[in-house]
TIGU-350563 format. One record per residue (C-alpha): residue number from 1; residue in three letters; x, y, z. Coordinates in steps of 0.25 Angstrom, whole numbers, plus 5000, padded with zeros to 4 digits. Each point is the difference from the previous one (the first is absolute). Layout:
TIGU-350563
+-----+--------+------+------+------+
: num : residu :   px :   py :   pz :
+-----+--------+------+------+------+
: NUM :    ALA :    X :    Y :    Z :
...
+-----+--------+------+------+------+
//
This chain:
TIGU-350563
+-----+--------+------+------+------+
: num : residu :   px :   py :   pz :
+-----+--------+------+------+------+
:   1 :    MET : 5803 : 4504 : 4504 :
:   2 :    ALA : 4996 : 5001 : 5015 :
:   3 :    ASN : 4985 : 5000 : 5004 :
:   4 :    THR : 4993 : 5009 : 5010 :
:   5 :    ILE : 4992 : 4992 : 5011 :
:   6 :    ILE : 4991 : 5007 : 5010 :
:   7 :    LEU : 4999 : 4994 : 5014 :
:   8 :    PHE : 4989 : 5003 : 5009 :
:   9 :    TRP : 5001 : 5002 : 5015 :
:  10 :    ASN : 4988 : 5001 : 5009 :
:  11 :    PRO : 5005 : 5002 : 5015 :
:  12 :    GLU : 4986 : 4996 : 5005 :
:  13 :    ILE : 5001 : 4986 : 4995 :
:  14 :    SER : 5014 : 4998 : 4997 :
:  15 :    SER : 5010 : 4992 : 5008 :
:  16 :    PHE : 5010 : 5011 : 4998 :
:  17 :    THR : 4996 : 5011 : 5010 :
:  18 :    ILE : 5002 : 5015 : 5000 :
:  19 :    GLN : 5009 : 4998 : 5012 :
:  20 :    GLN : 5009 : 4990 : 4992 :
:  21 :    TYR : 5000 : 5009 : 4988 :
:  22 :    CYS : 5005 : 5012 : 5009 :
:  23 :    GLU : 5011 : 4991 : 5006 :
:  24 :    LEU : 5004 : 4996 : 4986 :
:  25 :    MET : 5002 : 5014 : 4996 :
:  26 :    GLU : 5011 : 5002 : 5010 :
:  27 :    HIS : 5009 : 4990 : 4992 :
:  28 :    TRP : 4993 : 4998 : 4987 :
:  29 :    TRP : 5013 : 5001 : 4992 :
:  30 :    ASP : 5005 : 4986 : 5006 :
:  31 :    ALA : 4986 : 4994 : 5003 :
:  32 :    SER : 4995 : 4987 : 4993 :
:  33 :    MET : 4985 : 4997 : 4998 :
:  34 :    ASN : 4991 : 4994 : 4990 :
:  35 :    TRP : 4986 : 5002 : 4995 :
:  36 :    SER : 4989 : 4992 : 4993 :
:  37 :    VAL : 4998 : 5002 : 4985 :
:  38 :    TRP : 4987 : 4996 : 4994 :
:  39 :    GLU : 5005 : 5000 : 4985 :
:  40 :    HIS : 5013 : 4993 : 5004 :
:  41 :    GLU : 5000 : 4993 : 4986 :
:  42 :    LYS : 5002 : 5014 : 4994 :
:  43 :    ALA : 5011 : 5005 : 5010 :
:  44 :    LYS : 5015 : 4997 : 5000 :
:  45 :    ILE : 5012 : 5004 : 5007 :
:  46 :    GLY : 5004 : 5014 : 4997 :
:  47 :    ASP : 4986 : 5005 : 4998 :
:  48 :    ARG : 4996 : 5013 : 5007 :
:  49 :    PHE : 4990 : 5001 : 5011 :
:  50 :    PHE : 4992 : 5011 : 5007 :
:  51 :    LEU : 4993 : 4997 : 5013 :
:  52 :    VAL : 4986 : 5007 : 5002 :
:  53 :    ARG : 4994 : 5002 : 5013 :
:  54 :    CYS : 4985 : 4997 : 4999 :
:  55 :    GLY : 4988 : 4999 : 5009 :
:  56 :    LYS : 4998 : 5012 : 5010 :
:  57 :    GLU : 5006 : 5013 : 4996 :
:  58 :    PRO : 5011 : 5004 : 4997 :
:  59 :    ASN : 5001 : 4992 : 4987 :
:  60 :    GLY : 5012 : 5000 : 4991 :
:  61 :    ILE : 5014 : 4996 : 4996 :
:  62 :    VAL : 5008 : 4997 : 5013 :
:  63 :    MET : 5012 : 4992 : 4994 :
:  64 :    CYS : 5007 : 4997 : 4987 :
:  65 :    GLY : 5011 : 4991 : 4995 :
:  66 :    GLU : 5003 : 4987 : 4992 :
:  67 :    PHE : 4998 : 4985 : 5002 :
:  68 :    CYS : 5013 : 4993 : 5003 :
:  69 :    SER : 4994 : 4986 : 4999 :
:  70 :    GLU : 4992 : 4991 : 4991 :
:  71 :    PRO : 4986 : 4997 : 5005 :
:  72 :    TYR : 4999 : 4989 : 5010 :
:  73 :    ILE : 4989 : 4993 : 5009 :
:  74 :    ASP : 5000 : 5002 : 5015 :
:  75 :    GLU : 4990 : 5000 : 5011 :
:  76 :    ASP : 4987 : 5008 : 4998 :
:  77 :    TRP : 5001 : 5013 : 5008 :
:  78 :    SER : 4985 : 5000 : 5003 :
:  79 :    GLY : 5000 : 4986 : 5006 :
:  80 :    LYS : 4990 : 4995 : 4990 :
:  81 :    GLY : 5009 : 4989 : 4995 :
:  82 :    ARG : 5000 : 5006 : 4986 :
:  83 :    GLU : 5011 : 4998 : 4989 :
:  84 :    VAL : 5007 : 5013 : 5001 :
:  85 :    TYR : 5012 : 5005 : 4992 :
:  86 :    TYR : 5010 : 5010 : 5006 :
:  87 :    MET : 5012 : 5008 : 4994 :
:  88 :    ASP : 5011 : 5006 : 5008 :
:  89 :    LEU : 5001 : 5015 : 5000 :
:  90 :    ASN : 5012 : 5009 : 4998 :
:  91 :    ILE : 4995 : 5013 : 5006 :
:  92 :    GLU : 5004 : 5013 : 4994 :
:  93 :    PHE : 4991 : 5010 : 5007 :
:  94 :    MET : 4991 : 5000 : 5012 :
:  95 :    GLY : 4991 : 5011 : 5004 :
:  96 :    ASP : 4992 : 5004 : 5012 :
:  97 :    PRO : 4987 : 4991 : 4999 :
:  98 :    ASN : 4992 : 5011 : 5008 :
:  99 :    GLY : 5006 : 5012 : 4992 :
: 100 :    HIS : 4999 : 5006 : 4987 :
: 101 :    LEU : 4999 : 4990 : 4989 :
: 102 :    LEU : 4999 : 4999 : 4985 :
: 103 :    SER : 4985 : 4997 : 5002 :
: 104 :    SER : 4991 : 4990 : 4994 :
: 105 :    ASP : 4991 : 5012 : 4996 :
: 106 :    ILE : 5011 : 5006 : 4992 :
: 107 :    LEU : 5004 : 4987 : 4994 :
: 108 :    THR : 4986 : 4997 : 4995 :
: 109 :    LYS : 4999 : 5014 : 4994 :
: 110 :    ASN : 5012 : 4998 : 4992 :
: 111 :    ILE : 5000 : 4985 : 4998 :
: 112 :    PRO : 4985 : 4996 : 5000 :
: 113 :    ASN : 5002 : 4987 : 4993 :
: 114 :    PHE : 5005 : 4994 : 5013 :
: 115 :    ASN : 4993 : 4998 : 5013 :
: 116 :    TRP : 5008 : 5007 : 5011 :
: 117 :    TYR : 4991 : 4997 : 5012 :
: 118 :    GLY : 5003 : 4985 : 5002 :
: 119 :    GLY : 4997 : 4987 : 4995 :
: 120 :    HIS : 5010 : 4989 : 4998 :
: 121 :    SER : 5014 : 5003 : 5004 :
: 122 :    GLY : 5010 : 4999 : 4989 :
: 123 :    ARG : 4994 : 5004 : 4987 :
: 124 :    LEU : 5007 : 5004 : 4988 :
: 125 :    ILE : 4998 : 5013 : 4993 :
: 126 :    GLU : 4998 : 4996 : 4986 :
: 127 :    SER : 5001 : 5013 : 4993 :
: 128 :    GLU : 5014 : 5006 : 4997 :
: 129 :    ASP : 4994 : 5014 : 4999 :
: 130 :    ASP : 4994 : 4998 : 5014 :
: 131 :    THR : 5014 : 4995 : 5006 :
: 132 :    GLU : 5006 : 5013 : 4994 :
: 133 :    ARG : 4990 : 5009 : 5006 :
: 134 :    LEU : 5001 : 4993 : 5013 :
: 135 :    GLU : 5015 : 5003 : 5000 :
: 136 :    MET : 4998 : 5015 : 4997 :
: 137 :    LEU : 4990 : 5001 : 5011 :
: 138 :    TRP : 5010 : 4993 : 5009 :
: 139 :    GLN : 5012 : 5008 : 4996 :
: 140 :    CYS : 4992 : 5013 : 5003 :
: 141 :    TYR : 4996 : 4995 : 5013 :
: 142 :    ILE : 5014 : 4996 : 5004 :
: 143 :    GLU : 5006 : 5014 : 4997 :
: 144 :    ASP : 4988 : 5008 : 5005 :
: 145 :    VAL : 4998 : 4993 : 5013 :
: 146 :    ILE : 5011 : 4991 : 5004 :
: 147 :    HIS : 5012 : 5008 : 4997 :
: 148 :    GLN : 4994 : 5013 : 5007 :
: 149 :    GLU : 4998 : 4992 : 5013 :
: 150 :    ARG : 5014 : 4996 : 5001 :
: 151 :    ASP : 5012 : 5008 : 5005 :
: 152 :    GLU : 5012 : 5004 : 4991 :
: 153 :    ASP : 5009 : 4988 : 5004 :
: 154 :    ASP : 4989 : 4990 : 4998 :
: 155 :    TYR : 4997 : 5006 : 4986 :
: 156 :    GLU : 5014 : 5000 : 4996 :
: 157 :    GLU : 5001 : 4985 : 5004 :
: 158 :    GLU : 4987 : 4997 : 4992 :
: 159 :    GLU : 5006 : 5007 : 4988 :
: 160 :    ASP : 5011 : 4990 : 4999 :
: 161 :    ASN : 4991 : 4989 : 4999 :
: 162 :    ASP : 4996 : 4995 : 4986 :
: 163 :    PHE : 4984 : 5000 : 5002 :
: 164 :    ARG : 4993 : 4991 : 4990 :
: 165 :    TRP : 4988 : 5010 : 4998 :
: 166 :    LYS : 5009 : 5011 : 4995 :
: 167 :    ASN : 5007 : 4991 : 4990 :
: 168 :    GLN : 4986 : 4995 : 4995 :
: 169 :    LEU : 4995 : 5014 : 4999 :
: 170 :    ASP : 5012 : 5005 : 4992 :
: 171 :    GLU : 4999 : 4988 : 4991 :
: 172 :    TYR : 4985 : 5003 : 4997 :
: 173 :    LEU : 5002 : 5015 : 4998 :
: 174 :    SER : 5012 : 4998 : 4991 :
: 175 :    LYS : 4992 : 4990 : 4991 :
: 176 :    LYS : 4988 : 5009 : 4999 :
: 177 :    HIS : 5007 : 5014 : 4999 :
: 178 :    GLY : 5014 : 4997 : 4996 :
: 179 :    THR : 5013 : 5003 : 5006 :
: 180 :    ALA : 5004 : 5014 : 4994 :
: 181 :    CYS : 5002 : 5011 : 5009 :
: 182 :    GLU : 4987 : 5009 : 4999 :
: 183 :    ILE : 5008 : 5013 : 5002 :
: 184 :    CYS : 5012 : 4998 : 4990 :
: 185 :    GLY : 4996 : 4988 : 4992 :
: 186 :    TYR : 5013 : 4992 : 5003 :
: 187 :    ASP : 4998 : 4985 : 5002 :
: 188 :    TYR : 5012 : 4992 : 5006 :
: 189 :    ARG : 4993 : 4987 : 4998 :
: 190 :    LYS : 4998 : 5003 : 4985 :
: 191 :    MET : 5014 : 5005 : 4998 :
: 192 :    PHE : 5008 : 4990 : 5009 :
: 193 :    GLY : 4991 : 4988 : 5002 :
: 194 :    GLU : 4995 : 4993 : 5012 :
: 195 :    GLN : 5013 : 4997 : 5006 :
: 196 :    VAL : 5004 : 5014 : 5003 :
: 197 :    ASN : 4999 : 5003 : 5015 :
: 198 :    LYS : 4996 : 5015 : 4998 :
: 199 :    HIS : 4986 : 5002 : 4994 :
: 200 :    ASN : 4988 : 5009 : 5001 :
: 201 :    GLU : 4991 : 4997 : 5012 :
: 202 :    TYR : 4985 : 5003 : 5002 :
: 203 :    TYR : 4998 : 5011 : 5011 :
: 204 :    TYR : 4987 : 5003 : 5008 :
: 205 :    ILE : 4998 : 5015 : 4997 :
: 206 :    GLY : 4987 : 5006 : 5006 :
: 207 :    ASP : 4992 : 5000 : 5012 :
: 208 :    PHE : 4999 : 4987 : 5009 :
: 209 :    GLY : 4987 : 4994 : 5004 :
: 210 :    CYS : 4995 : 4996 : 4986 :
: 211 :    ARG : 4991 : 4988 : 5001 :
: 212 :    ASP : 4997 : 4999 : 4985 :
: 213 :    CYS : 5008 : 4992 : 4991 :
: 214 :    ASP : 4999 : 5009 : 4988 :
: 215 :    GLU : 5004 : 5012 : 5009 :
: 216 :    ILE : 5012 : 4992 : 5006 :
: 217 :    GLU : 5005 : 4997 : 4986 :
: 218 :    ARG : 4999 : 5014 : 4996 :
: 219 :    ASN : 5009 : 5004 : 5011 :
: 220 :    TYR : 5011 : 4990 : 4997 :
: 221 :    HIS : 5010 : 5006 : 4990 :
: 222 :    CYS : 5013 : 4994 : 4993 :
: 223 :    VAL : 5011 : 5010 : 5003 :
: 224 :    CYS : 5015 : 4998 : 4997 :
: 225 :    SER : 5011 : 5002 : 5011 :
: 226 :    ASN : 5005 : 5013 : 4993 :
: 227 :    CYS : 4986 : 5007 : 5000 :
: 228 :    ILE : 4998 : 4995 : 5014 :
: 229 :    SER : 5013 : 5007 : 5004 :
: 230 :    LEU : 4997 : 5012 : 4993 :
: 231 :    ILE : 4986 : 5001 : 5007 :
: 232 :    ASP : 5007 : 4997 : 5014 :
: 233 :    GLU : 5011 : 5010 : 4998 :
: 234 :    SER : 4991 : 5011 : 4995 :
: 235 :    VAL : 4991 : 4998 : 5012 :
: 236 :    GLU : 5011 : 4999 : 5010 :
: 237 :    ALA : 5007 : 5013 : 4994 :
: 238 :    PHE : 4987 : 5008 : 5001 :
: 239 :    GLU : 4997 : 4996 : 5015 :
: 240 :    LYS : 5014 : 5004 : 5004 :
: 241 :    TYR : 4999 : 5013 : 4992 :
: 242 :    ARG : 4986 : 5003 : 5007 :
: 243 :    ALA : 5006 : 4997 : 5014 :
: 244 :    LEU : 5011 : 5010 : 4997 :
: 245 :    ALA : 4992 : 5011 : 4994 :
: 246 :    LYS : 4989 : 5000 : 5010 :
: 247 :    PRO : 5007 : 5010 : 5010 :
: 248 :    HIS : 5005 : 5008 : 4989 :
: 249 :    VAL : 4988 : 5001 : 4991 :
: 250 :    GLN : 4998 : 5015 : 5002 :
: 251 :    LYS : 5014 : 5003 : 4996 :
: 252 :    LEU : 5001 : 4990 : 4988 :
: 253 :    HIS : 4988 : 4996 : 4991 :
: 254 :    LEU : 5007 : 4989 : 4993 :
: 255 :    MET : 4992 : 4990 : 5007 :
: 256 :    ASP : 4988 : 5004 : 4993 :
: 257 :    ARG : 5007 : 4999 : 4987 :
: 258 :    PHE : 5005 : 4986 : 5003 :
: 259 :    THR : 4987 : 4996 : 5005 :
: 260 :    ASP : 4994 : 5004 : 4986 :
: 261 :    ASN : 5011 : 4992 : 4993 :
: 262 :    PHE : 4998 : 4988 : 5009 :
: 263 :    LYS : 4985 : 5000 : 4997 :
: 264 :    SER : 5003 : 5000 : 4986 :
: 265 :    VAL : 5009 : 4987 : 5002 :
: 266 :    GLN : 4988 : 4994 : 5008 :
: 267 :    SER : 4990 : 5003 : 4989 :
: 268 :    PHE : 5009 : 4993 : 4990 :
: 269 :    ILE : 5002 : 4988 : 5009 :
: 270 :    ARG : 4985 : 4999 : 5001 :
: 271 :    GLU : 4998 : 5001 : 4985 :
: 272 :    ALA : 5011 : 4989 : 4998 :
: 273 :    LYS : 4994 : 4991 : 5010 :
: 274 :    THR : 4986 : 5000 : 4993 :
: 275 :    SER : 5006 : 4999 : 4986 :
: 276 :    LYS : 4996 : 4988 : 4992 :
: 277 :    LEU : 5011 : 4990 : 4996 :
: 278 :    ASN : 4997 : 5001 : 4986 :
: 279 :    GLN : 5004 : 5014 : 4999 :
: 280 :    THR : 5014 : 5002 : 4993 :
: 281 :    VAL : 5012 : 5000 : 5008 :
: 282 :    ASP : 5005 : 5012 : 4992 :
: 283 :    HIS : 4988 : 5008 : 5006 :
: 284 :    LEU : 5003 : 4996 : 5014 :
: 285 :    LEU : 5015 : 5003 : 4998 :
: 286 :    ASP : 4997 : 5014 : 4994 :
: 287 :    GLY : 4991 : 5002 : 5012 :
: 288 :    ILE : 5012 : 4997 : 5010 :
: 289 :    ALA : 5009 : 5008 : 4992 :
: 290 :    SER : 4991 : 5012 : 5001 :
: 291 :    LYS : 4998 : 4998 : 5015 :
: 292 :    SER : 5015 : 4997 : 5003 :
: 293 :    ASP : 5003 : 5015 : 4997 :
: 294 :    THR : 4989 : 5003 : 5011 :
: 295 :    ILE : 5007 : 4991 : 5010 :
: 296 :    MET : 5014 : 5006 : 4997 :
: 297 :    HIS : 4994 : 5014 : 5002 :
: 298 :    GLY : 4994 : 4996 : 5013 :
: 299 :    TYR : 5014 : 4994 : 5005 :
: 300 :    GLU : 5007 : 5012 : 4995 :
: 301 :    LYS : 4991 : 5009 : 5009 :
: 302 :    TYR : 5002 : 4990 : 5011 :
: 303 :    GLN : 5015 : 5001 : 4999 :
: 304 :    ALA : 4999 : 5015 : 5000 :
: 305 :    PHE : 4992 : 5000 : 5012 :
: 306 :    MET : 5010 : 4991 : 5007 :
: 307 :    ASP : 5011 : 5009 : 4997 :
: 308 :    TRP : 4992 : 5012 : 5005 :
: 309 :    VAL : 4998 : 4994 : 5014 :
: 310 :    LYS : 5014 : 4995 : 5002 :
: 311 :    PRO : 5007 : 5007 : 5011 :
: 312 :    LYS : 5008 : 5012 : 4994 :
: 313 :    LYS : 5015 : 5001 : 5004 :
: 314 :    PRO : 5003 : 5013 : 5007 :
: 315 :    LYS : 5008 : 5010 : 4991 :
: 316 :    PRO : 5014 : 5001 : 5005 :
+-----+--------+------+------+------+
//
């Protein structure tokens, strides 16, 4: 099992300057660098690292990735002639060192057993629970801040990458809450095993900006692809219907009726998302069966409206 090692960087005293960091950001995906590791006897190739900026504000995580070498002795970066062990870094992400960071204050609030403000660089997070809480904070930070700062092309390119933090978060949530869909109760992994490619996933459903691990965990929900498609299609149909109906609202009142139906579907989805996994599958399926009539009723009205607004052929 991979460990998680916390590295520290104080630009005021480090041989690695802010300018060098910013230059590295321009080509970090093919860059090579190393870092000193205090607890090198506990570190190994493949372990995960987070680099925390300390000293003057802002303080917080600026880089993450994994070690791609075993520890080795090299020249002391401080010039004091000490025996210093280094490890090579495979960088997965670099953030703006002067921008909005996952701060040491937030890390301390949620993971108080670790000193996030400095000390020896390269210390192991001993607790598995602390490691899991760190992954939750990091995942929320990535989705909330980093994705929203990038344009659509960059976002699509990033989505194609298999980021380690998402895999670890999914694994943690699956172990703690199971892999059954919280809406319909279906579990691909239970039915077909781990070898199946199609399986339920954990989605972040709620307001971004959460900085509390318990709140973040409550906003991740396991949903199967079928239920996600149902939600997406219902929302898409409603948005199209509302746009078409807006200029004709005085002539046709189906929009209000459809809105009521759509709100009913939304209410069901909210109820299902907060359902406990120990509720019976039959109960969830009964809920979907009753609400499916509402969905179909809304679609029928949508189709009736579409037929109504179609250009009428002139009579011969």
